[in-house]
mmCIF file as Biopython writes it, N, C-alpha, C and O atoms, coordinates in Angstrom:
data_model
#
loop_
_atom_site.group_PDB
_atom_site.id
_atom_site.type_symbol
_atom_site.label_atom_id
_atom_site.label_alt_id
_atom_site.label_comp_id
_atom_site.label_asym_id
_atom_site.label_entity_id
_atom_site.label_seq_id
_atom_site.pdbx_PDB_ins_code
_atom_site.Cartn_x
_atom_site.Cartn_y
_atom_site.Cartn_z
_atom_site.occupancy
_atom_site.B_iso_or_equiv
_atom_site.auth_seq_id
_atom_site.auth_asym_id
_atom_site.pdbx_PDB_model_num
ATOM 1   N N  . MET A ? 1  ? 23.006  25.749  -7.480  1.0 0.0 1  A 1 
ATOM 2   C CA . MET A ? 1  ? 21.996  25.725  -8.957  1.0 0.0 1  A 1 
ATOM 3   C C  . MET A ? 1  ? 22.568  24.235  -9.223  1.0 0.0 1  A 1 
ATOM 4   O O  . MET A ? 1  ? 21.772  23.377  -9.605  1.0 0.0 1  A 1 
ATOM 5   N N  . LYS A ? 2  ? 24.115  23.864  -9.005  1.0 0.0 2  A 1 
ATOM 6   C CA . LYS A ? 2  ? 24.531  22.734  -8.817  1.0 0.0 2  A 1 
ATOM 7   C C  . LYS A ? 2  ? 23.561  21.037  -8.715  1.0 0.0 2  A 1 
ATOM 8   O O  . LYS A ? 2  ? 23.640  20.033  -9.423  1.0 0.0 2  A 1 
ATOM 9   N N  . PHE A ? 3  ? 22.899  21.286  -7.783  1.0 0.0 3  A 1 
ATOM 10  C CA . PHE A ? 3  ? 22.135  20.261  -7.210  1.0 0.0 3  A 1 
ATOM 11  C C  . PHE A ? 3  ? 20.707  19.888  -7.819  1.0 0.0 3  A 1 
ATOM 12  O O  . PHE A ? 3  ? 20.114  18.825  -7.637  1.0 0.0 3  A 1 
ATOM 13  N N  . PHE A ? 4  ? 20.128  21.342  -8.835  1.0 0.0 4  A 1 
ATOM 14  C CA . PHE A ? 4  ? 18.504  21.358  -9.371  1.0 0.0 4  A 1 
ATOM 15  C C  . PHE A ? 4  ? 19.662  20.253  -10.311 1.0 0.0 4  A 1 
ATOM 16  O O  . PHE A ? 4  ? 19.776  19.037  -10.158 1.0 0.0 4  A 1 
ATOM 17  N N  . LYS A ? 5  ? 20.397  21.114  -11.254 1.0 0.0 5  A 1 
ATOM 18  C CA . LYS A ? 5  ? 21.218  20.497  -12.472 1.0 0.0 5  A 1 
ATOM 19  C C  . LYS A ? 5  ? 21.119  19.165  -12.593 1.0 0.0 5  A 1 
ATOM 20  O O  . LYS A ? 5  ? 20.701  18.572  -13.588 1.0 0.0 5  A 1 
ATOM 21  N N  . SER A ? 6  ? 21.591  18.569  -11.343 1.0 0.0 6  A 1 
ATOM 22  C CA . SER A ? 6  ? 22.023  17.537  -11.435 1.0 0.0 6  A 1 
ATOM 23  C C  . SER A ? 6  ? 20.612  16.598  -10.835 1.0 0.0 6  A 1 
ATOM 24  O O  . SER A ? 6  ? 20.727  15.413  -11.147 1.0 0.0 6  A 1 
ATOM 25  N N  . VAL A ? 7  ? 19.823  16.789  -10.350 1.0 0.0 7  A 1 
ATOM 26  C CA . VAL A ? 7  ? 18.213  16.427  -10.535 1.0 0.0 7  A 1 
ATOM 27  C C  . VAL A ? 7  ? 17.607  16.391  -11.837 1.0 0.0 7  A 1 
ATOM 28  O O  . VAL A ? 7  ? 16.847  15.498  -12.212 1.0 0.0 7  A 1 
ATOM 29  N N  . LYS A ? 8  ? 17.926  17.281  -12.446 1.0 0.0 8  A 1 
ATOM 30  C CA . LYS A ? 8  ? 17.563  17.095  -13.878 1.0 0.0 8  A 1 
ATOM 31  C C  . LYS A ? 8  ? 17.731  16.008  -15.011 1.0 0.0 8  A 1 
ATOM 32  O O  . LYS A ? 8  ? 17.156  15.387  -15.905 1.0 0.0 8  A 1 
ATOM 33  N N  . SER A ? 9  ? 18.772  16.188  -14.430 1.0 0.0 9  A 1 
ATOM 34  C CA . SER A ? 9  ? 19.798  15.319  -14.968 1.0 0.0 9  A 1 
ATOM 35  C C  . SER A ? 9  ? 19.210  13.736  -15.087 1.0 0.0 9  A 1 
ATOM 36  O O  . SER A ? 9  ? 18.861  13.086  -16.072 1.0 0.0 9  A 1 
ATOM 37  N N  . GLU A ? 10 ? 19.262  13.361  -13.451 1.0 0.0 10 A 1 
ATOM 38  C CA . GLU A ? 10 ? 18.686  12.588  -12.908 1.0 0.0 10 A 1 
ATOM 39  C C  . GLU A ? 10 ? 17.541  12.001  -13.247 1.0 0.0 10 A 1 
ATOM 40  O O  . GLU A ? 10 ? 17.634  10.779  -13.361 1.0 0.0 10 A 1 
ATOM 41  N N  . MET A ? 11 ? 16.068  12.647  -13.525 1.0 0.0 11 A 1 
ATOM 42  C CA . MET A ? 11 ? 15.477  12.920  -13.775 1.0 0.0 11 A 1 
ATOM 43  C C  . MET A ? 11 ? 15.329  12.387  -15.057 1.0 0.0 11 A 1 
ATOM 44  O O  . MET A ? 11 ? 14.874  11.250  -14.935 1.0 0.0 11 A 1 
ATOM 45  N N  . LYS A ? 12 ? 15.516  12.702  -16.317 1.0 0.0 12 A 1 
ATOM 46  C CA . LYS A ? 12 ? 15.553  11.770  -17.461 1.0 0.0 12 A 1 
ATOM 47  C C  . LYS A ? 12 ? 16.779  10.243  -17.451 1.0 0.0 12 A 1 
ATOM 48  O O  . LYS A ? 12 ? 17.172  9.525   -18.371 1.0 0.0 12 A 1 
ATOM 49  N N  . GLN A ? 13 ? 16.978  10.246  -16.440 1.0 0.0 13 A 1 
ATOM 50  C CA . GLN A ? 13 ? 17.103  8.365   -17.144 1.0 0.0 13 A 1 
ATOM 51  C C  . GLN A ? 13 ? 16.630  7.548   -16.115 1.0 0.0 13 A 1 
ATOM 52  O O  . GLN A ? 13 ? 17.065  6.470   -15.711 1.0 0.0 13 A 1 
ATOM 53  N N  . VAL A ? 14 ? 15.305  8.478   -15.606 1.0 0.0 14 A 1 
ATOM 54  C CA . VAL A ? 14 ? 14.080  7.590   -14.403 1.0 0.0 14 A 1 
ATOM 55  C C  . VAL A ? 14 ? 13.276  7.050   -16.156 1.0 0.0 14 A 1 
ATOM 56  O O  . VAL A ? 14 ? 12.871  7.668   -17.141 1.0 0.0 14 A 1 
ATOM 57  N N  . THR A ? 15 ? 13.391  5.367   -15.698 1.0 0.0 15 A 1 
ATOM 58  C CA . THR A ? 15 ? 12.129  5.274   -16.789 1.0 0.0 15 A 1 
ATOM 59  C C  . THR A ? 15 ? 10.807  4.950   -15.773 1.0 0.0 15 A 1 
ATOM 60  O O  . THR A ? 15 ? 10.588  4.255   -14.780 1.0 0.0 15 A 1 
ATOM 61  N N  . TRP A ? 16 ? 9.996   5.977   -16.725 1.0 0.0 16 A 1 
ATOM 62  C CA . TRP A ? 16 ? 8.910   5.589   -16.304 1.0 0.0 16 A 1 
ATOM 63  C C  . TRP A ? 16 ? 7.723   4.178   -16.495 1.0 0.0 16 A 1 
ATOM 64  O O  . TRP A ? 16 ? 8.129   3.242   -17.183 1.0 0.0 16 A 1 
ATOM 65  N N  . PRO A ? 17 ? 6.229   4.067   -15.851 1.0 0.0 17 A 1 
ATOM 66  C CA . PRO A ? 17 ? 5.710   2.777   -15.999 1.0 0.0 17 A 1 
ATOM 67  C C  . PRO A ? 17 ? 4.415   3.746   -17.122 1.0 0.0 17 A 1 
ATOM 68  O O  . PRO A ? 17 ? 4.006   4.905   -17.057 1.0 0.0 17 A 1 
ATOM 69  N N  . SER A ? 18 ? 4.151   2.781   -17.923 1.0 0.0 18 A 1 
ATOM 70  C CA . SER A ? 18 ? 3.385   2.634   -18.577 1.0 0.0 18 A 1 
ATOM 71  C C  . SER A ? 18 ? 2.062   3.436   -18.003 1.0 0.0 18 A 1 
ATOM 72  O O  . SER A ? 18 ? 1.875   3.690   -16.813 1.0 0.0 18 A 1 
ATOM 73  N N  . ARG A ? 19 ? 1.256   3.754   -19.002 1.0 0.0 19 A 1 
ATOM 74  C CA . ARG A ? 19 ? -0.428  4.551   -18.175 1.0 0.0 19 A 1 
ATOM 75  C C  . ARG A ? 19 ? -1.100  2.621   -18.143 1.0 0.0 19 A 1 
ATOM 76  O O  . ARG A ? 19 ? -2.319  2.455   -18.135 1.0 0.0 19 A 1 
ATOM 77  N N  . LYS A ? 20 ? -0.466  1.792   -18.135 1.0 0.0 20 A 1 
ATOM 78  C CA . LYS A ? 20 ? -1.563  0.489   -18.456 1.0 0.0 20 A 1 
ATOM 79  C C  . LYS A ? 20 ? -1.080  -0.100  -17.477 1.0 0.0 20 A 1 
ATOM 80  O O  . LYS A ? 20 ? -1.930  -0.619  -16.753 1.0 0.0 20 A 1 
ATOM 81  N N  . GLN A ? 21 ? 0.720   -0.310  -16.948 1.0 0.0 21 A 1 
ATOM 82  C CA . GLN A ? 21 ? 1.282   -0.602  -15.969 1.0 0.0 21 A 1 
ATOM 83  C C  . GLN A ? 21 ? 0.854   -0.405  -14.497 1.0 0.0 21 A 1 
ATOM 84  O O  . GLN A ? 21 ? 0.590   -1.156  -13.557 1.0 0.0 21 A 1 
ATOM 85  N N  . LEU A ? 22 ? 0.921   1.480   -14.788 1.0 0.0 22 A 1 
ATOM 86  C CA . LEU A ? 22 ? 1.027   1.968   -13.453 1.0 0.0 22 A 1 
ATOM 87  C C  . LEU A ? 22 ? -0.771  2.137   -13.392 1.0 0.0 22 A 1 
ATOM 88  O O  . LEU A ? 22 ? -1.025  3.298   -13.071 1.0 0.0 22 A 1 
ATOM 89  N N  . ARG A ? 23 ? -2.028  1.332   -13.605 1.0 0.0 23 A 1 
ATOM 90  C CA . ARG A ? 23 ? -2.824  0.851   -13.376 1.0 0.0 23 A 1 
ATOM 91  C C  . ARG A ? 23 ? -2.965  -0.018  -13.045 1.0 0.0 23 A 1 
ATOM 92  O O  . ARG A ? 23 ? -3.581  -0.030  -11.980 1.0 0.0 23 A 1 
ATOM 93  N N  . LYS A ? 24 ? -2.606  -1.237  -13.542 1.0 0.0 24 A 1 
ATOM 94  C CA . LYS A ? 24 ? -1.971  -2.525  -12.785 1.0 0.0 24 A 1 
ATOM 95  C C  . LYS A ? 24 ? -1.578  -2.407  -11.759 1.0 0.0 24 A 1 
ATOM 96  O O  . LYS A ? 24 ? -1.905  -3.045  -10.758 1.0 0.0 24 A 1 
ATOM 97  N N  . ASP A ? 25 ? -1.270  -2.069  -11.799 1.0 0.0 25 A 1 
ATOM 98  C CA . ASP A ? 25 ? 0.254   -2.024  -9.934  1.0 0.0 25 A 1 
ATOM 99  C C  . ASP A ? 25 ? -0.751  -0.918  -8.940  1.0 0.0 25 A 1 
ATOM 100 O O  . ASP A ? 25 ? -0.673  -1.070  -7.721  1.0 0.0 25 A 1 
ATOM 101 N N  . THR A ? 26 ? -1.763  0.280   -9.541  1.0 0.0 26 A 1 
ATOM 102 C CA . THR A ? 26 ? -2.402  0.657   -7.977  1.0 0.0 26 A 1 
ATOM 103 C C  . THR A ? 26 ? -3.207  0.079   -7.704  1.0 0.0 26 A 1 
ATOM 104 O O  . THR A ? 26 ? -3.315  -0.109  -6.493  1.0 0.0 26 A 1 
ATOM 105 N N  . LEU A ? 27 ? -4.702  -0.827  -8.999  1.0 0.0 27 A 1 
ATOM 106 C CA . LEU A ? 27 ? -4.954  -2.337  -9.036  1.0 0.0 27 A 1 
ATOM 107 C C  . LEU A ? 27 ? -5.040  -2.868  -7.754  1.0 0.0 27 A 1 
ATOM 108 O O  . LEU A ? 27 ? -5.891  -2.744  -6.872  1.0 0.0 27 A 1 
ATOM 109 N N  . ILE A ? 28 ? -3.787  -3.606  -7.836  1.0 0.0 28 A 1 
ATOM 110 C CA . ILE A ? 28 ? -3.141  -4.078  -7.035  1.0 0.0 28 A 1 
ATOM 111 C C  . ILE A ? 28 ? -2.975  -3.745  -5.404  1.0 0.0 28 A 1 
ATOM 112 O O  . ILE A ? 28 ? -3.598  -4.231  -4.460  1.0 0.0 28 A 1 
ATOM 113 N N  . VAL A ? 29 ? -2.314  -3.121  -5.409  1.0 0.0 29 A 1 
ATOM 114 C CA . VAL A ? 29 ? -2.649  -2.136  -3.699  1.0 0.0 29 A 1 
ATOM 115 C C  . VAL A ? 29 ? -3.464  -1.930  -3.673  1.0 0.0 29 A 1 
ATOM 116 O O  . VAL A ? 29 ? -3.982  -1.945  -2.556  1.0 0.0 29 A 1 
ATOM 117 N N  . ILE A ? 30 ? -4.052  -1.670  -4.484  1.0 0.0 30 A 1 
ATOM 118 C CA . ILE A ? 30 ? -5.993  -1.027  -3.396  1.0 0.0 30 A 1 
ATOM 119 C C  . ILE A ? 30 ? -6.844  -2.429  -2.782  1.0 0.0 30 A 1 
ATOM 120 O O  . ILE A ? 30 ? -7.450  -2.574  -1.721  1.0 0.0 30 A 1 
ATOM 121 N N  . GLU A ? 31 ? -6.475  -3.922  -4.580  1.0 0.0 31 A 1 
ATOM 122 C CA . GLU A ? 31 ? -6.966  -5.314  -3.482  1.0 0.0 31 A 1 
ATOM 123 C C  . GLU A ? 31 ? -6.067  -5.232  -2.710  1.0 0.0 31 A 1 
ATOM 124 O O  . GLU A ? 31 ? -6.770  -5.367  -1.708  1.0 0.0 31 A 1 
ATOM 125 N N  . THR A ? 32 ? -4.935  -5.107  -2.259  1.0 0.0 32 A 1 
ATOM 126 C CA . THR A ? 32 ? -4.067  -5.657  -1.163  1.0 0.0 32 A 1 
ATOM 127 C C  . THR A ? 32 ? -4.127  -4.970  0.491   1.0 0.0 32 A 1 
ATOM 128 O O  . THR A ? 32 ? -3.840  -5.431  1.595   1.0 0.0 32 A 1 
ATOM 129 N N  . SER A ? 33 ? -4.764  -3.361  -0.088  1.0 0.0 33 A 1 
ATOM 130 C CA . SER A ? 33 ? -5.553  -2.380  1.334   1.0 0.0 33 A 1 
ATOM 131 C C  . SER A ? 33 ? -6.582  -3.424  1.832   1.0 0.0 33 A 1 
ATOM 132 O O  . SER A ? 33 ? -6.732  -3.801  2.994   1.0 0.0 33 A 1 
ATOM 133 N N  . ILE A ? 34 ? -7.522  -3.971  0.304   1.0 0.0 34 A 1 
ATOM 134 C CA . ILE A ? 34 ? -8.769  -4.300  0.932   1.0 0.0 34 A 1 
ATOM 135 C C  . ILE A ? 34 ? -8.143  -5.729  2.140   1.0 0.0 34 A 1 
ATOM 136 O O  . ILE A ? 34 ? -7.791  -5.619  3.314   1.0 0.0 34 A 1 
ATOM 137 N N  . ILE A ? 35 ? -8.200  -6.855  1.345   1.0 0.0 35 A 1 
ATOM 138 C CA . ILE A ? 35 ? -7.568  -8.147  1.601   1.0 0.0 35 A 1 
ATOM 139 C C  . ILE A ? 35 ? -7.320  -7.692  3.576   1.0 0.0 35 A 1 
ATOM 140 O O  . ILE A ? 35 ? -7.989  -8.031  4.552   1.0 0.0 35 A 1 
ATOM 141 N N  . PHE A ? 36 ? -6.018  -6.783  3.453   1.0 0.0 36 A 1 
ATOM 142 C CA . PHE A ? 36 ? -5.500  -6.372  4.461   1.0 0.0 36 A 1 
ATOM 143 C C  . PHE A ? 36 ? -6.150  -5.830  5.686   1.0 0.0 36 A 1 
ATOM 144 O O  . PHE A ? 36 ? -5.707  -5.889  6.833   1.0 0.0 36 A 1 
ATOM 145 N N  . GLY A ? 37 ? -7.359  -5.249  5.245   1.0 0.0 37 A 1 
ATOM 146 C CA . GLY A ? 37 ? -8.563  -5.008  6.229   1.0 0.0 37 A 1 
ATOM 147 C C  . GLY A ? 37 ? -9.088  -5.246  6.497   1.0 0.0 37 A 1 
ATOM 148 O O  . GLY A ? 37 ? -9.281  -4.700  7.583   1.0 0.0 37 A 1 
ATOM 149 N N  . ILE A ? 38 ? -10.098 -6.245  6.168   1.0 0.0 38 A 1 
ATOM 150 C CA . ILE A ? 38 ? -10.703 -7.396  6.422   1.0 0.0 38 A 1 
ATOM 151 C C  . ILE A ? 38 ? -9.804  -8.379  6.983   1.0 0.0 38 A 1 
ATOM 152 O O  . ILE A ? 38 ? -10.439 -9.093  7.759   1.0 0.0 38 A 1 
ATOM 153 N N  . MET A ? 39 ? -8.906  -8.623  6.929   1.0 0.0 39 A 1 
ATOM 154 C CA . MET A ? 39 ? -7.978  -9.411  7.110   1.0 0.0 39 A 1 
ATOM 155 C C  . MET A ? 39 ? -8.050  -9.270  9.347   1.0 0.0 39 A 1 
ATOM 156 O O  . MET A ? 39 ? -8.394  -10.051 10.234  1.0 0.0 39 A 1 
ATOM 157 N N  . PHE A ? 40 ? -7.588  -8.048  9.321   1.0 0.0 40 A 1 
ATOM 158 C CA . PHE A ? 40 ? -7.166  -6.485  10.603  1.0 0.0 40 A 1 
ATOM 159 C C  . PHE A ? 40 ? -8.544  -7.272  10.986  1.0 0.0 40 A 1 
ATOM 160 O O  . PHE A ? 40 ? -8.508  -8.242  11.744  1.0 0.0 40 A 1 
ATOM 161 N N  . PHE A ? 41 ? -9.677  -6.825  10.454  1.0 0.0 41 A 1 
ATOM 162 C CA . PHE A ? 41 ? -11.131 -6.277  10.441  1.0 0.0 41 A 1 
ATOM 163 C C  . PHE A ? 41 ? -11.481 -7.921  11.437  1.0 0.0 41 A 1 
ATOM 164 O O  . PHE A ? 41 ? -11.518 -7.998  12.665  1.0 0.0 41 A 1 
ATOM 165 N N  . LEU A ? 42 ? -11.658 -8.867  10.617  1.0 0.0 42 A 1 
ATOM 166 C CA . LEU A ? 42 ? -11.927 -9.949  10.995  1.0 0.0 42 A 1 
ATOM 167 C C  . LEU A ? 42 ? -11.031 -10.800 12.056  1.0 0.0 42 A 1 
ATOM 168 O O  . LEU A ? 42 ? -11.673 -11.513 12.826  1.0 0.0 42 A 1 
ATOM 169 N N  . MET A ? 43 ? -9.755  -10.798 12.161  1.0 0.0 43 A 1 
ATOM 170 C CA . MET A ? 43 ? -9.292  -10.743 13.674  1.0 0.0 43 A 1 
ATOM 171 C C  . MET A ? 43 ? -8.782  -10.120 14.732  1.0 0.0 43 A 1 
ATOM 172 O O  . MET A ? 43 ? -7.801  -10.360 15.436  1.0 0.0 43 A 1 
ATOM 173 N N  . ASP A ? 44 ? -9.855  -9.010  14.746  1.0 0.0 44 A 1 
ATOM 174 C CA . ASP A ? 44 ? -9.633  -7.480  15.929  1.0 0.0 44 A 1 
ATOM 175 C C  . ASP A ? 44 ? -10.941 -8.514  15.973  1.0 0.0 44 A 1 
ATOM 176 O O  . ASP A ? 44 ? -10.744 -9.567  16.580  1.0 0.0 44 A 1 
ATOM 177 N N  . THR A ? 45 ? -11.915 -8.362  15.537  1.0 0.0 45 A 1 
ATOM 178 C CA . THR A ? 45 ? -12.888 -9.552  16.689  1.0 0.0 45 A 1 
ATOM 179 C C  . THR A ? 45 ? -13.173 -10.403 16.707  1.0 0.0 45 A 1 
ATOM 180 O O  . THR A ? 45 ? -14.329 -10.822 16.662  1.0 0.0 45 A 1 
ATOM 181 N N  . ALA A ? 46 ? -11.960 -11.101 16.800  1.0 0.0 46 A 1 
ATOM 182 C CA . ALA A ? 46 ? -11.931 -12.468 16.712  1.0 0.0 46 A 1 
ATOM 183 C C  . ALA A ? 46 ? -11.552 -11.987 18.759  1.0 0.0 46 A 1 
ATOM 184 O O  . ALA A ? 46 ? -12.109 -12.075 19.853  1.0 0.0 46 A 1 
ATOM 185 N N  . ILE A ? 47 ? -10.199 -11.467 18.119  1.0 0.0 47 A 1 
ATOM 186 C CA . ILE A ? 47 ? -9.782  -11.152 19.154  1.0 0.0 47 A 1 
ATOM 187 C C  . ILE A ? 47 ? -10.659 -11.048 20.365  1.0 0.0 47 A 1 
ATOM 188 O O  . ILE A ? 47 ? -10.796 -12.057 21.057  1.0 0.0 47 A 1 
ATOM 189 N N  . GLN A ? 48 ? -11.331 -9.816  20.729  1.0 0.0 48 A 1 
ATOM 190 C CA . GLN A ? 48 ? -12.481 -8.702  20.684  1.0 0.0 48 A 1 
ATOM 191 C C  . GLN A ? 48 ? -13.214 -10.064 21.507  1.0 0.0 48 A 1 
ATOM 192 O O  . GLN A ? 48 ? -13.252 -10.081 22.737  1.0 0.0 48 A 1 
ATOM 193 N N  . SER A ? 49 ? -13.624 -10.869 20.909  1.0 0.0 49 A 1 
ATOM 194 C CA . SER A ? 49 ? -15.229 -11.638 21.363  1.0 0.0 49 A 1 
ATOM 195 C C  . SER A ? 49 ? -13.698 -12.733 21.839  1.0 0.0 49 A 1 
ATOM 196 O O  . SER A ? 49 ? -13.199 -11.689 22.259  1.0 0.0 49 A 1 
ATOM 197 N N  . LEU A ? 50 ? -13.385 -13.038 21.921  1.0 0.0 50 A 1 
ATOM 198 C CA . LEU A ? 50 ? -12.807 -14.104 22.992  1.0 0.0 50 A 1 
ATOM 199 C C  . LEU A ? 50 ? -12.419 -13.193 24.915  1.0 0.0 50 A 1 
ATOM 200 O O  . LEU A ? 50 ? -12.820 -13.358 26.067  1.0 0.0 50 A 1 
ATOM 201 N N  . PHE A ? 51 ? -11.216 -12.065 24.025  1.0 0.0 51 A 1 
ATOM 202 C CA . PHE A ? 51 ? -10.897 -11.621 25.930  1.0 0.0 51 A 1 
ATOM 203 C C  . PHE A ? 51 ? -12.899 -10.926 26.416  1.0 0.0 51 A 1 
ATOM 204 O O  . PHE A ? 51 ? -13.144 -9.887  27.028  1.0 0.0 51 A 1 
ATOM 205 N N  . LYS A ? 52 ? -13.533 -11.544 26.084  1.0 0.0 52 A 1 
ATOM 206 C CA . LYS A ? 52 ? -15.018 -10.812 26.329  1.0 0.0 52 A 1 
ATOM 207 C C  . LYS A ? 52 ? -15.262 -12.070 27.442  1.0 0.0 52 A 1 
ATOM 208 O O  . LYS A ? 52 ? -15.535 -12.172 28.638  1.0 0.0 52 A 1 
ATOM 209 N N  . LEU A ? 53 ? -14.999 -12.938 26.324  1.0 0.0 53 A 1 
ATOM 210 C CA . LEU A ? 53 ? -14.756 -14.802 26.924  1.0 0.0 53 A 1 
ATOM 211 C C  . LEU A ? 53 ? -14.119 -14.807 28.215  1.0 0.0 53 A 1 
ATOM 212 O O  . LEU A ? 53 ? -14.926 -14.362 29.031  1.0 0.0 53 A 1 
ATOM 213 N N  . LEU A ? 54 ? -13.620 -14.948 28.465  1.0 0.0 54 A 1 
ATOM 214 C CA . LEU A ? 54 ? -12.705 -14.739 29.160  1.0 0.0 54 A 1 
ATOM 215 C C  . LEU A ? 54 ? -12.300 -14.672 30.577  1.0 0.0 54 A 1 
ATOM 216 O O  . LEU A ? 54 ? -11.961 -15.422 31.492  1.0 0.0 54 A 1 
ATOM 217 N N  . LEU A ? 55 ? -12.631 -12.538 30.155  1.0 0.0 55 A 1 
ATOM 218 C CA . LEU A ? 55 ? -13.326 -12.382 31.191  1.0 0.0 55 A 1 
ATOM 219 C C  . LEU A ? 55 ? -14.671 -12.266 32.138  1.0 0.0 55 A 1 
ATOM 220 O O  . LEU A ? 55 ? -14.804 -11.919 33.311  1.0 0.0 55 A 1 
ATOM 221 N N  . LYS A ? 56 ? -15.523 -12.660 31.231  1.0 0.0 56 A 1 
ATOM 222 C CA . LYS A ? 56 ? -17.023 -13.353 32.081  1.0 0.0 56 A 1 
ATOM 223 C C  . LYS A ? 56 ? -17.561 -13.328 32.829  1.0 0.0 56 A 1 
ATOM 224 O O  . LYS A ? 56 ? -18.538 -14.072 32.912  1.0 0.0 56 A 1 
#
């Protein structure tokens, strides 16, 4: 039980982000994920094309 009281005490000290800040941060994560996904797709396609040319 001491553990749960400690967790409850610690959770009261946490500063939670506002709804606006949470929405902003979520959009940044989604945008970054999409950008990296596109980058990896383009790099993978370029490397595959390069290997096809080299092995032909």
